[in-house]
C-alpha positions in Angstrom: 92.6 112.5 108.4 90.0 115.2 109.1 90.7 117.4 112.1 87.8 119.4 113.5 88.1 122.8 115.1 87.8 121.3 118.6 90.7 119.0 118.0 88.6 115.9 117.3 90.0 113.6 114.6 88.3 111.3 112.1 90.7 108.9 110.3 89.2 107.0 107.4 91.0 103.7 106.6 90.1 100.8 104.3 88.4 98.6 106.8 87.8 101.0 109.7 87.2 104.5 110.7 88.7 106.0 113.9 87.1 108.8 115.9 89.6 110.3 118.3 88.4 112.9 120.9 91.4 113.9 123.0 92.4 110.9 125.0 89.5 108.6 124.0 88.9 106.9 120.7 86.4 104.6 119.1 86.9 102.4 116.1 84.1 101.4 113.7 84.7 98.5 111.3 84.0 99.0 107.6 82.9 96.4 105.1 84.2 97.6 101.7 81.7 96.9 98.9 82.5 96.4 95.2 79.6 98.4 93.6 77.6 99.7 96.6 78.3 102.1 99.4 80.8 100.8 101.9 79.2 99.8 105.2 80.3 101.4 108.5 79.3 99.1 111.3 78.0 101.2 114.2 76.9 100.1 117.7 73.1 100.3 118.2 71.7 102.4 121.0 71.7 99.5 123.5 75.4 98.8 122.9 76.2 102.6 122.9 74.6 102.9 126.4 77.5 100.7 127.7 80.0 103.4 126.7 77.9 106.5 127.5 80.3 107.5 130.2 83.1 107.9 127.5 81.0 109.0 124.5 77.7 110.7 125.2 74.5 110.2 123.2 74.9 113.7 121.7 78.4 112.7 120.6 76.9 109.6 119.1 74.6 111.7 116.9 77.5 113.9 115.9 79.7 111.0 114.9 76.9 109.5 112.7 76.3 112.9 111.1 80.0 113.4 110.4 80.5 109.9 109.0 77.6 110.4 106.6 78.3 114.1 105.6 82.1 114.5 105.3 82.9 114.4 101.6 85.0 111.2 101.9 86.6 109.8 98.7 84.3 106.8 99.1 80.6 106.3 99.4 79.5 105.1 102.8 76.5 104.3 104.8 76.2 103.8 108.6 74.5 100.6 109.6 73.6 100.1 113.3 74.1 96.6 114.7 74.5 94.8 118.0 78.3 95.0 117.7 80.3 95.9 120.8 81.9 99.3 120.7 85.7 99.1 120.3 86.7 101.9 122.7 90.3 102.9 123.5 91.7 99.7 121.9 94.1 100.6 119.0 94.9 96.9 118.3 91.8 96.0 116.2 93.7 94.1 113.5 95.1 90.6 113.7 98.7 89.8 113.1 98.3 88.5 109.5 96.0 91.1 107.9 96.4 93.5 105.0 96.4 96.3 107.5 99.6 95.0 109.1 101.7 95.2 106.0 104.3 97.9 105.2 102.5 98.6 101.9 99.2 99.2 103.6 100.9 101.5 106.2 102.4 103.6 103.4 99.2 103.7 101.5 97.1 104.7 104.5 99.5 107.5 105.4 98.5 109.1 102.1 95.0 109.6 103.5 93.4 108.8 100.1 89.9 108.8 101.5 90.1 112.4 102.8 88.1 115.1 101.2 91.3 116.9 100.0 92.8 113.8 98.4 94.0 114.5 94.8 92.3 111.3 93.6 88.6 110.8 92.9 86.5 108.1 94.6 86.9 105.5 91.8 90.6 106.0 91.6 90.9 105.4 95.4 88.7 102.3 95.2 90.7 100.9 92.3 94.0 101.3 94.2 92.6 99.5 97.3 90.9 96.7 95.3 94.3 96.1 93.5 96.0 96.0 96.9 93.4 93.5 98.3 94.0 91.2 95.3 97.8 91.5 95.6 97.6 90.7 99.3 95.4 87.6 98.8 97.6 86.4 96.0 100.7 86.6 98.2 99.1 85.1 101.3 100.2 81.8 102.6 99.2 79.4 105.4 95.8 79.1 107.1 93.5 82.0 106.4 90.4 82.2 108.6 87.4 84.1 107.3 84.2 84.7 109.4 81.1 83.6 107.5 79.3 86.6 108.8 81.6 88.9 106.7 80.9 87.1 103.4 78.3 89.6 102.4 77.1 89.5 98.7 78.8 92.4 96.9 81.5 92.8 99.5 85.1 93.1 98.4 85.9 90.2 100.7 83.4 87.9 99.0 83.7 89.1 95.4 87.4 89.9 95.1 89.5 88.5 98.0 87.9 85.0 98.4 88.2 84.0 94.7 92.0 85.0 94.8 92.5 83.1 98.1 90.8 80.0 96.7 93.0 80.1 93.7 96.2 80.6 95.8 97.8 77.1 96.3 99.7 78.4 99.3 96.5 79.2 101.2 94.3 76.9 103.3 91.1 78.9 103.4 88.8 78.2 106.4 85.5 79.8 106.8 84.0 79.8 110.3 81.0 81.3 112.2 81.3 83.5 115.2 
């Protein structure tokens, strides 16, 4: 977690980054990539205008700058899309995701992506990739995956999906939004 002098907090997690400014927060999804920079999905200007009463256009520029310039223990790039902004909604994750596990909670509390983490970028990525594979290997039941997230080079497509396909306890279903 990075805390700025004005009290604003940025919390970098595996599949999302949270920007918290006093009573308001916004969550940006992240698509972790295997060998490329991880993609932070950011609302384009049209979508941002819908939340301008909560987060100003100036704050939008500041958020993008901070996401790109803080020395995270991961390589990131901000990509603007037509995604709706997730404002003041802390319940982004579904009930059966990696992020809902005890192990993930313990791992994320270590703030491994923070600039002051004792690990380097590759060590942090290795830990999270191993955790992704372990989660996919222990999954059971129906697993729904949006086709739109199966990006070439993404951790989901290159690491998780092959393990899920090999897992006899999983019924993998890919769907489109």
